[in-house]
C-alpha positions as CSV (number, residue, x, y, z in Angstrom):
1,M,88.0,69.5,39.0
2,G,90.2,67.9,37.1
3,R,92.0,70.1,34.3
4,K,89.7,72.0,31.4
5,S,89.9,71.2,27.7
6,V,89.5,73.5,25.1
7,G,87.5,71.9,22.5
8,V,85.1,70.6,25.5
9,C,84.2,73.9,26.1
10,F,83.9,75.5,23.1
11,L,81.5,73.0,22.4
12,L,79.5,74.0,25.2
13,W,79.1,77.0,24.2
14,L,78.1,75.8,20.9
15,L,75.9,73.1,22.2
16,G,73.8,76.0,24.3
17,L,72.7,78.3,21.8
18,G,76.5,79.9,20.8
19,G,77.4,80.0,24.7
20,V,73.9,82.0,25.0
21,L,73.0,78.7,27.8
22,G,76.6,79.5,30.1
23,F,77.4,75.6,30.2
24,H,80.8,77.0,29.3
25,R,81.2,79.4,32.1
26,M,79.7,76.2,34.1
27,Y,82.5,74.6,32.5
28,V,85.6,76.4,33.7
29,G,83.3,76.3,37.9
30,K,81.7,80.3,36.9
31,I,78.8,78.9,38.4
32,G,76.4,81.6,39.2
33,T,78.4,83.4,35.5
34,G,76.6,80.9,33.8
35,L,73.2,80.7,35.4
36,L,73.4,84.4,34.7
37,W,74.3,83.7,30.9
38,M,71.3,81.2,31.1
39,L,68.5,83.7,32.7
40,T,69.8,86.9,30.6
41,G,70.0,85.1,27.0
42,G,74.3,85.5,27.7
43,M,73.6,89.0,28.6
44,L,71.1,89.5,25.8
45,G,73.9,87.5,23.7
46,I,76.7,90.5,23.4
47,G,77.9,88.4,26.5
48,A,78.2,84.8,25.0
49,L,79.7,86.3,21.9
50,V,82.5,88.2,24.0
51,D,83.3,84.5,25.6
52,L,83.1,82.8,21.9
53,F,87.1,84.7,22.2
54,C,87.4,84.7,25.5
55,L,87.0,80.5,25.8
56,G,90.1,79.8,25.5
57,S,91.7,82.4,28.4
58,M,89.0,81.1,31.1
59,C,89.5,77.4,30.4
60,H,93.5,78.8,30.8
61,Q,93.0,80.4,34.0
62,H,90.9,77.6,35.1
63,N,93.6,75.5,34.9
64,A,96.4,77.1,35.9
65,R,94.2,78.3,40.0
66,R,94.4,74.8,39.8
67,G,97.5,74.1,39.5
68,M,98.3,76.5,42.1
69,R,95.7,75.1,44.9
70,Q,97.4,71.6,44.1
71,I,101.1,73.2,44.3
72,R,99.9,75.1,47.8
73,R,98.9,72.0,48.7
74,R,101.7,70.1,48.3
75,Q,104.2,72.9,50.7
76,R,101.6,72.6,53.2
77,K,102.5,68.9,53.8
78,Q,105.8,69.3,53.3
79,R,106.1,72.7,55.5
80,A,103.7,69.7,58.2
81,A,106.2,67.2,57.9
82,V,109.0,69.6,57.6
83,D,107.6,70.9,61.0
84,A,107.1,67.5,62.6
85,L,111.0,66.5,62.0
86,E,111.7,69.2,63.6
87,A,110.0,68.3,66.8
88,L,111.3,64.8,67.0
89,S,115.1,66.1,66.9
90,R,115.3,68.9,69.0
91,G,112.9,66.0,71.7
92,G,109.3,67.1,72.1
């Protein structure tokens, strides 16, 4: 799951019949609501229209969450390395 492009998200919104098919939501990792959009016609088109104005922030939020996960993963690795070094220095 890599960084998501706002341009691709808008393109998927267009190709998904103006957001009614929910492709744009699935693209940013919102599989459940993407399927809901698909089954309900984008919540009768209202949700699909609202999404048009929220697409940019949906992509940015996805990318921010992804960045935070990478930072946490890196911190855990660093913490494990420090713990290992401390254990070695104590002789254990």
